[in-house]
C-alpha distance (Angstrom), angle and dihedral (degrees) to the residues before:
residue distance angle dihedral
S1 . . .
E2 3.83 . .
R3 3.84 91.3 .
S4 3.76 91.1 53.2
L5 3.81 93.7 49.2
K6 3.84 91.8 49.0
R7 3.82 92.4 48.6
A8 3.90 88.7 49.0
L9 3.74 90.2 53.9
G10 3.82 94.2 45.4
A11 3.88 88.7 49.3
F12 3.79 91.7 50.0
M13 3.84 91.1 49.9
L14 3.74 91.0 48.9
V15 3.87 93.2 50.8
I16 3.80 92.2 46.9
A17 3.76 96.8 45.3
P18 3.84 96.9 82.1
L19 3.77 95.5 33.9
V20 3.78 98.3 66.5
P21 3.81 97.9 54.4
G22 3.81 90.9 36.0
K23 3.81 95.6 51.4
K24 3.77 96.6 101.7
Y25 3.84 90.3 51.1
L26 3.85 90.5 45.7
D27 3.74 90.7 50.1
D28 3.80 91.2 50.9
W29 3.72 91.2 48.3
L30 3.77 95.3 48.4
E31 3.86 93.2 47.9
G32 3.74 89.5 47.6
N33 3.92 90.3 -126.6
D34 3.70 117.0 168.5
K35 3.79 132.3 -179.3
A36 3.84 91.5 -109.1
S37 3.77 96.5 69.1
T38 3.79 114.8 154.3
D39 3.70 123.4 -129.1
K40 3.79 90.4 -111.4
Q41 3.77 91.2 56.4
V42 3.74 92.5 49.1
Q43 3.87 90.7 48.5
T44 3.89 88.7 49.6
Q45 3.84 89.6 51.9
I46 3.76 91.8 50.1
D47 3.82 93.3 46.0
N48 3.87 90.2 48.9
S49 3.86 92.1 48.9
V50 3.76 92.8 49.7
A51 3.85 93.0 44.8
H52 3.80 93.6 52.3
Q53 3.77 111.2 53.2
P54 3.89 108.9 169.9
S55 3.73 117.1 -111.2
N56 3.77 122.1 -127.9
L57 3.85 89.8 -99.9
E58 3.78 91.9 52.2
R59 3.83 91.1 51.2
L60 3.84 95.7 41.1
L61 3.73 102.3 41.8
P62 3.79 97.2 68.5
A63 3.81 89.3 48.1
S64 3.78 90.5 52.2
F65 3.79 93.2 50.5
I66 3.84 90.7 45.3
G67 3.82 91.0 50.7
T68 3.78 92.9 49.0
F69 3.82 92.6 47.8
S70 3.78 93.8 44.8
G71 3.83 92.2 46.2
F72 3.76 88.9 52.9
L73 3.80 94.0 47.7
S74 3.80 90.8 43.2
G75 3.82 91.6 57.4
M76 3.75 92.1 44.0
F77 3.87 101.8 40.4
G78 3.80 103.2 15.7
V79 3.71 90.7 -119.0
G80 3.77 133.8 104.2
G81 3.69 125.6 121.4
G82 3.81 104.3 58.8
A83 3.74 99.7 22.8
I84 3.78 101.6 40.5
V85 3.86 112.5 11.9
V86 3.83 100.2 45.8
P87 3.82 98.0 50.1
S88 3.82 90.2 40.7
L89 3.80 92.3 53.8
V90 3.83 93.3 42.9
L91 3.80 92.6 48.3
S92 3.90 100.7 39.8
T93 3.80 101.5 36.6
D94 3.79 137.9 40.7
M95 3.83 89.4 -111.5
S96 3.81 118.8 134.3
H97 3.69 119.8 -118.7
H98 3.81 90.8 -111.0
A99 3.87 91.2 52.0
A100 3.84 90.2 46.0
L101 3.80 91.3 54.8
G102 3.79 94.6 47.8
T103 3.75 92.4 44.6
S104 3.74 92.0 48.1
L105 3.85 91.9 51.1
C106 3.72 90.7 50.5
A107 3.82 94.5 45.1
M108 3.81 95.1 51.2
V109 3.76 97.8 56.9
L110 3.82 93.8 86.8
P111 3.82 97.2 42.3
A112 3.71 88.7 49.6
M113 3.71 93.9 53.5
V114 3.93 89.4 48.1
G115 3.82 89.1 49.8
V116 3.78 91.5 50.5
L117 3.75 91.8 51.6
T118 3.73 94.2 45.5
H119 3.80 93.7 48.8
A120 3.84 93.6 40.9
N121 3.85 88.8 56.5
K122 3.72 88.7 55.1
G123 3.91 92.6 46.5
N124 3.74 92.1 -111.9
V125 3.82 98.1 128.0
A126 3.92 117.8 93.2
W127 3.85 95.0 -145.7
R128 3.80 92.1 -173.2
V129 3.71 91.2 60.4
A130 3.81 102.9 31.9
P131 3.82 102.1 74.9
S132 3.80 93.6 51.4
L133 3.79 90.1 45.4
A134 3.74 91.2 50.2
L135 3.84 93.0 47.8
G136 3.80 91.8 48.0
S137 3.80 90.3 47.5
A138 3.80 90.9 51.1
V139 3.81 93.5 50.6
G140 3.85 91.5 44.2
A141 3.91 90.5 49.6
Y142 3.75 91.6 50.5
I143 3.78 95.0 48.8
G144 3.72 94.2 39.9
G145 3.69 95.1 46.8
K146 3.79 106.2 36.7
E147 3.74 99.8 29.5
I148 3.81 101.1 37.4
G149 3.83 118.0 4.5
L150 3.81 97.0 51.8
H151 3.82 90.8 53.3
L152 3.82 97.2 48.9
E153 3.80 121.3 99.0
E154 3.76 114.9 -106.5
D155 3.82 94.5 -114.6
V156 3.94 91.4 49.9
L157 3.88 89.3 49.9
R158 3.79 91.5 48.4
G159 3.83 91.9 46.2
G160 3.80 93.2 49.6
F161 3.88 90.5 46.7
G162 3.88 88.5 51.1
V163 3.73 93.0 50.3
L164 3.80 92.7 45.9
M165 3.83 90.5 50.9
L166 3.80 91.1 48.8
V167 3.80 93.4 50.7
L168 3.88 93.5 45.3
G169 3.74 91.5 43.4
A170 3.82 93.6 50.7
R171 3.87 90.6 45.9
T172 3.85 92.9 47.5
W173 3.82 90.2 48.1
R174 3.77 94.1 47.7
T175 3.82 97.8 47.7
A176 3.87 93.0 46.7
């Protein structure tokens, strides 16, 4: 039902909210890193990272799964880039938050076009509103990205993203 889908999306956002800003702490905890690392341990880590360069398949496979998952959820919930792709890229790859945002925006162009066509065929696009909304979104994306987002520290950007996901997740859950 619609209510169940909305609750599932809200729950997903609530679970993801603390993970994105907490990723570096989670990585440190999982790897057992501590501040008192010896020179030998550091050298071993460097040697291991040089010895294992990911293959094309290792780099492209997670992106393919994320794309399929986000496309599915985009079609079902009408969300994808910000709520699904960005946290998935940040959590499953070594991509920075800035790179995940840019990659997500680029990757969502085609699914958005497919979604528009699908919904337009069903009469679910408010054509009187859509052009103004698109223009406003483009201006906001430019200002938010170029003038603000690219100048924010990675931790601040992740924290803001986590808070936004928390607020949106709670609101989505509550209104379901």
